[in-house]
C-alpha angles and dihedrals in degrees: 000000000000095000099155096052091047096047091049096044091050092048092050092049089051091049096047098039097049110116111269096228091058092053125106111243106262096158092104103125109328098316089126088060093045089052091053091047092052092047095055095039085057089046094053092049089050094051091047090046095052096036101044093140090063119078111236113193112187093256093057095046087049090050094051092043092049089054094047092047098047089050090053094051094045087049090054089064088067093056121082110251096016131097143176110276118187090200089057088051090051090049088051091052090048087053090052089052093049091044091053093052095047097039099088097055092038091053093046091051093046090051092050091049094047091047090051091048097048095041093049093050092045088058095054 
């Protein structure tokens, strides 16, 4: 089961499809863009974690991320108070790039931590 990818994708959809008038104002500076970057970096790490057996060169991850990001931006046009923003889309792609770069060490650390937890609990 690809639980990390599903959870992160679902969370992104909820965050990006929440009606605009109900959102807290995060447009101070560029926090909105930072949030997009972090969401899509997390999504990229989750995809690479769940689909380890698949080779994900940067171009492929950027292609998948671009598709997911454009779908979320188009879907936002159907939500009151939300709109398609090409700068958000660019921040999403920057997040995919950052996520691709950090995914190997993050996945290795996660594996070590989970192995430690499960091996420790098995001994007690």
